[in-house]
N, C-alpha and C positions, 0 to 999 in steps of 0.2 A: 710496828713495822714488821713485815714478813721476813723471815730468815731466808737467805739465798738457798736455792736448790731444794726447798721444802714446800710442799703443797699445803695450802690452807683450806679450811672447811669452806666448801661452796665455791671453790675457784674454777669449777668446771672440768676437773681432771679425773673424776670418778670413772671407773672402768665399766661403762654401760654395756658394752658388747659382752663382757664376761658375765655380768649379772643376767642379761637377757638369755644368753646361751645356757647358763646353768638352769635358769627357770624353765626354759622351753623343753629341756630334756625330761623334766618330771611331769609335764602337763599330761602326757599320755599315760603315765604310771598311775596317776590318781583319777584319770578320766573315766575309767570304767565305773568305779563306785559312784562318782559324781553324776555320771549319766544315768545310772540306775535310780538315784534319788530324784534327779531332775525329771525323769520320765513319769514320775508319779504326780499326784495332785499337788504335792508340795513345791513343784517347780515354779508355779506362779508366785508363791509367797517368797521364794528365794530370789526370783527375778526382781520383784517389787522392792525387796529390802536392799538389794545391791545396786539398783538402777542409778540412784543419785550418786552413790560413791564412785561407780564406774565412770559416769560422765564427768564428775569432778576430777577424778584421777587423770583422765585423758586430756582434759582441758586445763588442768592446774599446773602442768609443768613436765619437763622431760623426765625427771627423776621418778616421780610418782607413776607416770605412764609406763616406764620401763620395768619397774618393780612389779607392777600389776600384770605384766605380760605373760607370766606363767608361774609354775611352781618348781621347786628344786626336787632332786631325787629323793630326799628324805621326807617328802610329804609337806604339808602346810608349814610346819614349824621349821623343817629343814630349809624350806624356801626362804623363810625370814632370815635364818642364819647365813645362808648362801648369799642372798642379796645384800645382807648387811656387810659382809666382808668385801664384796665387790664395790659397794657404794658407801664405805665407812665414813668418808668425809662429809658427804651430804646427809647421811643417815641421822646425824645428831639433830638436825633441824626438823626432820619429819618422822622420827622413829615412833613417837607415841601414837600419832594418828594412823601410821601405816600398820602397826601391830594390831590396832583395834579393827581395822577394816580389811586386812589382807586376806583373811580366810574367805570372806564374802566375795572379794574380788576374784580369788582363785576359782570359786564356784562359777562365777559369771564368765570368766575368761574361757574356762573349759567348755562352757555351754554355748558361747557365742559362735556363730558360723566362722570357721577359720579363714574364709576368703576375705572377710572384713577385718577381723581382729589381727590377722597377720600383718596386714598393711598398716593398720592404725597404730599398733603397739610395737611393731618391729620384731615380731617373732621370727620373721624370715631372715634375721641377721642384720638388717639395716636399721638405722636409727628411725624412730617414729617421726613421721612428717605430717600426717593428716589426722584430724579428729575422726572418731567413729562415724559421725553423721555425714561428713564429707565423703568418706570412703563408701559408705552405704549408698549415698546418692549416685556416686560414680558407677558403682556396680549395677545399681538399679537402672541407670540409663542404658547400660550395655544389654541387660536382660530384656528391657522393654523394647529395645531396637530389634532384637532377635525375634521376639514375640510379634512385633509389627510385621516382620518379614513372613512369619507364619500366617498371619492374617492375610497378607497380600497373596500368599500361595493359595490359600483357600478361595479367595476371590477369583484368582486365575483359573482354578479348577472349576469353579462355577461357570465361567465364561467358556471354558473348553467343552464342558458337558453340553452346553447350549449349542455351541457351534458344531460339534461332532454329530449331534443328533438332528441337526437341521431344524431346531425349534425356533419359534418366533422370539426374537431377542427382547423386544420391548415388553411383551407379555410375561416373559420369563423373569426379567429383572424386576418388574413390578410385583411379581409374586414371591420374590426372594424374602425368606424369613431369616433375619440376621441377628441371632442372639449374641454374637461376638461384639456387635456395636452397642447393644443395650446393657451389657454386663462385662466388666473387665475379666472377672473370673479367676485371675491368677494372683499368687501371693509371692512377691519377690523375696521376702524373708524366708519363706519355705523353700524356694528354689536354691537360695544361697546355702541354707542348712542341708538340703539334700546333697548338693555337690560336696560340701565340706565333709559330711559324714561318709560319703562314698570313698573319699581318699583318706579317711580316718584323721581329718583335721591337720594332716602333715604336708603332704605333697601338693600344696595348693598352687594352682597355675590358672590364672584367669583365661588365658588363651585356650587352655584345655577345656575349661567350662564352656566357653563360647563355641568351640568346635563341636562338643557333644550336644549342646542345645540346638545348634544350627542343623545338626544331622536329623533331628526329629521335628524341625519347624513345620514341615509340610503336614504333620499329623496333629498339630496343636489345636486346630479348630476343625473337627471332622465335618465333612460335607455329606449330606444325604439328599436324595432327590426322588420325586414322584412325577411321572408323566401325567399331564392334564390336557384337556382340550376345551376349547371355548368357541362359541359361535360369534364370529366377528362381523360386525356390520360396518360396511363402508358407507358413510353418510353421503347423501346427494347434496350438491351445492348449486345454488341458483342466486340470481340477483333480483332484488326488488327495484322498481322503477318509479320515479315520480314525474308527474306531468309538468310541462312548461308550455305556455302559450306565447307565441311570437308572431311578428310580421314577416311573411315570406314573399318572395317574388314568384309570381305564378306565370308571368309572360313577359318576354322582352320583344319589343317591336321596333324595327329600324325605321326611322322617320326621314332620313335623308343624310346630306353631307354638307358640312360648313367648312370652307377652306380646306377641303380634303379630309376632314375628320368626320367619321360616321356619327350620326346622332340616333339616340334610342329613347323609347318611351317604355316605362316599366309599370306593369300592373302588379298590385300587391293584395294580400288578404291576411286575415288572422287565422292561424292554425295551431293545433295542439300536438306536440310531440312529447317524447319521453327521454329522460336521462337516467343512467344507472345510479342507484341510491346506495344500498348496502348488500353485502353478500350474506346469504343465509344458508345454514346446513341443517339437514333433517335426518334423523335416524328412522323415520317412518315414511311411508308412502304419502306423497303430497301432490295436489293438483295446482299448477301454477300457470300464469299468463306467459305467453311467448311473445318475443319481440324480435324485430329485424332492423338492422341498421340501414338507414337511408341517407343519401346526400341531398341537401336542400340548398336553395339559393336564398341568401339573406341580403337585404338592401344595404348599400353603402351611401351614407348621407353626406351632403355638404350644404350648409346654410339651410337646412330643413328640406332639401330637395334630394331625391334619389339620383345619384350620378353613376351608379354601377352596382355590381353584385360581388358577393364572396360566397364560397361554398363551405358548408359545415355539415357534420355528421350527427344525426340524432336517431332515435328509435321510434318505430311504429308497432302497435299491437298487431299480432297475426293470428291469435287464437289461444288455445289452451293445450297443455300437455300434462301427463301424469309421470312423475319421477319416482322411481322405486329404488331404494337403497340395495346395494349388493350384500348378500349374506354368504358367508363361507365358514367352514369349520377349520380352526387353526389349532395345531398342537403346540404346547409350551411345556416348560419344565419348572416345576415348583421345587426349588432348592432350599435347603435349610443349612445355614452355617451354625453349627452347634457351639455352645459355650466352650471355653478353654478346657481341654481334657487333661486333668492333672496326672493321669497315668503315664503321660509321655515323660514326665520328670523322672520317675523311677526307671523307666526304660532307657532314657538318655544316659543316666549315670550307673546303669547296671545294678539296681538295688531291688532286693526282695524285702518289701516293707514288713512282711510277717516273719521274717527270719530273726533268729535270736542275735542280739547285738553283742559281739565279742564274748559269746558263751555265758551271757548273763540272763537273768530273768526279766528281760525287757526286749522289745523289738526295735529294729531299725526305724520303723514308722514312728514309734513313741519317742525315740531319741531325736529324730528330725523335728517332730512337733515341739519338743521341749526347747531345742535350740532356736527354732523360729520364734517361740514365745519369749525366750530370753532376749533376742534381738529387738523385738517390738517393745518389750518393757524397758529395755535400756534406752531406746530412742524416745519413748513417749510415756513410760510409766511414772516418771517424775516431772512431767511437763506441768507447767503452771495452768491453772484452771482459767482459761480465757485470757484476754489481753488487758483487762481493766481491773482496778481495785473494787471489790464488792462494796456496795453501799451499806453503811451501818443502819440499824433500826432507827436510830435518831435522825440520820440524814434522810432516810426514806419518809418517815413520818412528817418531818418538817417540810419537805418538799410537797407532799400531797396536801398538807394543811393549807398551803398557799394557793392551791388550785380551786377555781370557782367552777365546780361541775358536780354532777350527781355522784352518789356513792358507788353506783355501778361503774361509772367511768374511772373513779379512783381505784376501784378494785382491779379493773383491767390493767391499769398502769402499774399498780403495786405488784401484780403478778408478773408482768414483764420485767420490772426493775429487780425482782428477786433473783434473776439469773445473771445480772451484770457481774462480770468478772468470774463467773462460775462455770460457764458453758462455752466451749470453743466453737469456732466456725467449722462446718463440715459440709462440703459440697454434696447436695442431695440429702442432707440430714433432716429427717422428719421424726416425730415422736408422738406417742399417745399423751393424754393429759397427765399432769403430775410429774414428780421428779423421776428421772430415768437413771437407774443405776449404771447403765452402759455409757453414759456421758463420761468423757475423758479417758475411756479405755481405747486401745488401738483397734482400728477397724480398716478394712479395705474400702477405698472409695470406688464404688461401682457405677455411679451416675456418670453418663457421658457428658462431654463438653467442657471439661476443665483440665488444666495442666496437672491437677492432683489426681485425676482419674487413673486408677490402677496402682496407686501408692497407699501406704499405710499412714493414717492420720488419727489423732485423738477424736473419737466420735463426739458429735455435737449437733448443732442445728444450722441450716442455712437461713437466709433472710426470710423466705416465705415459710419455712418450717418453724421459725421462731414466732412469727405473727400468728400462724395457725395454732401453735401450741398455747400461746398466751390466751387466745380467745376460747379455745377448748377448755383450758384449765380454769379460767375465770368465770365464764358464762355459758359453758357447754355448747358453744356454737363453733362449728368448723368453718374456716375460710377456704379450705380445700387447696390442693396442689400447689402449683408455682405462682409466680407473680401475675401471669396472665389470668389464671383462674381467679385469683383474689381481686384482680381488677374487675372481672365480670361479676363478682360477688359484692361489689361496692358501687356507690354512685358519687358523682362529682359534688363537691361543696366549695364554697368560697373561703378565703382566708378569714373573713369575718365570722363565718360559721364554724371554723375549726375549734374543736374541743379535745381535751385529753381522751385518748383511746381511738381517735380517728387515724387514718392511714395516709402515708405519703408514698408516692411512686416515683422512681427515678427512671428516665427514659434511656434506652441504649444510645451509645455514641453515634450510631448510624441513623438515629431517629425512628427506628423501626422496632417497636415493642418496648417492654419494661424489664429492667434487669435488677431492680432492687426495690424492696418494700420496707418501710419503717413504721413504727407506732409513735404517734405524737404523745409525749409525756406531759407537757405543760410548759409554763413559762418560768425562766430562771430569774435570778436576782436582779438582772438588768433588763428584764422584759424580753430576753432572747427566747426563741422557740427551741425547746429541748426535745430530743427524740431518743427512743430506745430501739435498738436493732441489732441484728447479728451481722457483723461486717467481716468480710474476708481478711484473714490474717490477724484478726483482733478478737473475734468472738463477740459475745453480747456486750455492747457498750452503751453508754448514756452520754450524749453530746449534742452539739449543734454542728452538723457536718458542713463542710465548705460548700457543698452543692445545695444547701437547704432552700435557697431561693428558687431553685429549678424544679422542686418537687410538685407533682400534681396531687392535689388534695382530694381524698375520697373518704366516704363513710360506709362502714360495713352494713350490708342488708340483714334483715331478720334479727336485729338485736334491740331489745328494749332498754336503751341507755338510761332512761329516766327512772327505772325501777330500782328499788333497793335490792341488794344482794341478799337473798333469803337463805336461811339455813346456816350451816357451819361453813366457814371459809376453808378452802383447800390449803392444807399446810404444805409449804414448799421448803423442803429441807434437803440437805445433802445426804 
């Protein structure tokens, strides 16, 4: 039972503010030497070594996170003593692991961009409230929003140039070369690092960063233009006509009166007239028939007898005419929206990237690069390889042995299954044959069309990149590009014809096109159809997806599936 008025170990009464305050004071003191070391090639190794520890510290509890927030004035060991005194009650529980990892944590904390780490670990004097990943994503959204405004500004500049010059709008917009859409071009970790370094990791203010970035947003995507001219042809339009033969009234003769009602006799004949069919346009001179509208009388019948007339409009031929398209020279503006200009970052934050950093033998540019690297490695350097458990050799061999197909097909499937749980999903991810050492390393997503575009993700393969890689590696046949390309490089088969190595395509939700491709691996224990594919958020996986029954089944062209795999099999290793 606890004694009155006395604190017990772990009762939540440690002086976190004191510990953090003492630690923060020393961060700058050791920062110079740490930055010098981190700016060298060894930065990557340090980041990798500490990544898992940082993430564990941030996510593992308040005490660990706050000790990791900085260093004490006496250096790394002084930090341990200072933090130990401030957190002496909780320290007994975590002392051993903290002493082993703190030096690495200090290196990482100093090198992580201050705009993230201050919020995540409470260096700003507040208790830590958010993990690094959450803070990073929040700041990323802010930066991306400003860069979006920069892109909008460049588009507005394009339209202003067109309008002010009196250029043809449609021709000018059709001629627009937009590199900003095809490549994100910017690195949010670098931007965070540049800002944090510009204020020496101390006077961090998100609104200040936003203001400075916004001030240069108009220059983020430079616009260049060249005046062009083009001969524009205004096509001629005309109608074709189709004939129609009908009975018409040619004469109406009054025959008398019955009970005061005039009586008539109607003479009729068969004639051919024309009705409009379809409208045709032509960019070249063309001779066409001409037609004139005429009103004709048509008989009105009752009991097979003409009792009156009605008027209708049809067409008659009147001759021929030559139609000539109008030609004129039109000026337009060929504008180019250039990729993101990284020089605006140093301009925004008043940085000379080549200047010596704090009188050390390293530059601001090198320090910024090292801090950006530390952030990427902290976020992704310790990430799991894919979202599934890799197959053991025994599992893979047993599964393939049960499949009734050629050795070539088994080799294709084996090649694909070799990446299960080892390679993550990456939007736009493609790769040459064989193992790629860049897989699982942080990279900027540049392919347009995804919520991940412009963010840093562990590099891997998208669905079409995986199927293409599998075929290139296994049988030296490329399926090319995206799902649509692979659809064209394959042909339809039935479910009865389906064999391991064949392809399955999933249609878009709107029914227009294909958004996913899988490789059929074979049949499972219960006869279920199993597929290997790279799935968003999971990486390369081996399963029977819920949408399996909706797949369109195809077979790759140009592959001799019945042939034995000759020569030495490609070794797939990490």
